N, C-alpha and C positions, 0 to 999 in steps of 0.2 A: 317567550322562552327561546333560548339559544339552541341552535341545532349543532350537535357535535358529530363530526364525521368519525368513522372508524379510524383508529390509529394505524400507522404503518407497521408492518410485521418485519421482524429482523431477517427472516429467511428469504424474503422476496428481493433478491439482488443477483447481479451477475458482475463479474470482473473480467475485463478484456486486457490480457497481457500477451504479447507475442510468445508463442510456445507453450502456454498454459491452457489446458482444457478447463474452461470456466466452471464445469460441474465438479471439479476436484477441490475447488476452494471452499472450505468449510466455514471459515470465519475471515472477515476483513475488518481491520481497524483503520478507519479513514484518517486522514492527516489532520493533526492539530495545527492551527495557525495562530501566531502571536506576534506582537510588536515589542521591540525594546522601547523603553520609556526614556526620554531625554528631558532633563529639567533645565530650565533657563531662568535666570534671575531677572526680576522686574522690580519696580519700586515697591519694596515692602512685602513681596510675595513671590512664590515660584510658579512658573508656567510649565505645565507638562505637555510635551508634544510627542508624537510617534517617531520612533527611530527605525531601525532596520526591521523589515518584515521577515519572519522566520517560519519555515514549514517543518513540521515534525516528520516522523517516519510513517510510511504506509506499511501495515503489517498484515501478512496473509498466512493463514494456517491452511495447509494443503494436505489432503489425504493422499497416501501413496498406494497405488494399485498393486495387487499381489501378482498379477499375470503380465506385467510389462515393465520395462526399464524406462524410467523417467529421468533423463539427465539434463533437461533443458536448463535448469538453474545452474548446475555445475559447469555446463558448457558456456553459459553466459558469463559466469564469474571468471572462467579461464580466458575468455575474450578480453575482459577488463584487465586482468594481469595474469600472465602465464609464468609460473616460477620455473618451468623447464627451459624457457627461452630467455627469461630475465626481462620481460617487457610486456607491454599491453597495447591495446588498440586506442585510437583517438576517442575522446568522449562523444563526438558527433556520430560515431559508429556504434556505440553501445548504449547510449541513452535512448529511451523510447517514451511514447505517450501511453499512459495507462488510464483506462476508463472504468469507473464504478457506477453502475446504474441500479437504482432502487425502483421497484415496481409498485403499482397501486394494488388494491385488493383483488383485482381481476387477474393479477400475475402476468399481464402483458403490457399495460400502459406504463411507460417510464414517467415517474413523477419527479425524479431528481437524477441528474447526471453530473458526476464529478470527473473532471478531466485533469489529470496530473501530467505535466510535461517534464522532461528531463529525468525520468525515472530509471534507476538502475539498482541491482541488488547489492546492498551494502553488507548484509549478513544473512547467512543460512544456518539456522540452528540444527544440530543433529537430532535424530529421532531417539525416542526412549524405547528401548527394547527390554522385554521382561518375559521370562518363561512362566510367570505367575499371572499374566494378564491376558485378556482377550480383546482389548480395545484396538481400534484401527491405528496404524502408524501415521503420525501427522508430522509433516515437515513445516517448520516455521521460517518464513522469509521476511526480511525487513528491507524496504526499498527507500532509498534517498529520493527526494523530490525537489526539483528546482522551483516549480511554481504550480499553483492551482488556477485553472481557468474557469 
């Protein structure tokens, strides 16, 4: 009879991004990876080979604290391009390495570590405010990624 280990739990993770308190990250969608497909003709049939490797977006939903100002993402985006001065920083200065770690059932042992290099915030979605709701305000941030290690 096969032994089945307990499955991993969604909530046992951390994300390490410079400027972000990892406990504020409520949800993380890790990066999808895909290849373009190239077809080449041979005698009587097509051969399919891998083309460009593409990395999707890293998506983070972050809770906003009521008692503090959290401007790290807006400051970072201003570093990338500041409309007040009409320019931005060099990519080597604003791209960072982002780590996502998933823990085992003990909540301590890292069972999977994903390292994303060349990460930078491409999009910060506004928050949804409503006088009829009591949910936490969540900021959604999408990061471009150069590569996964």
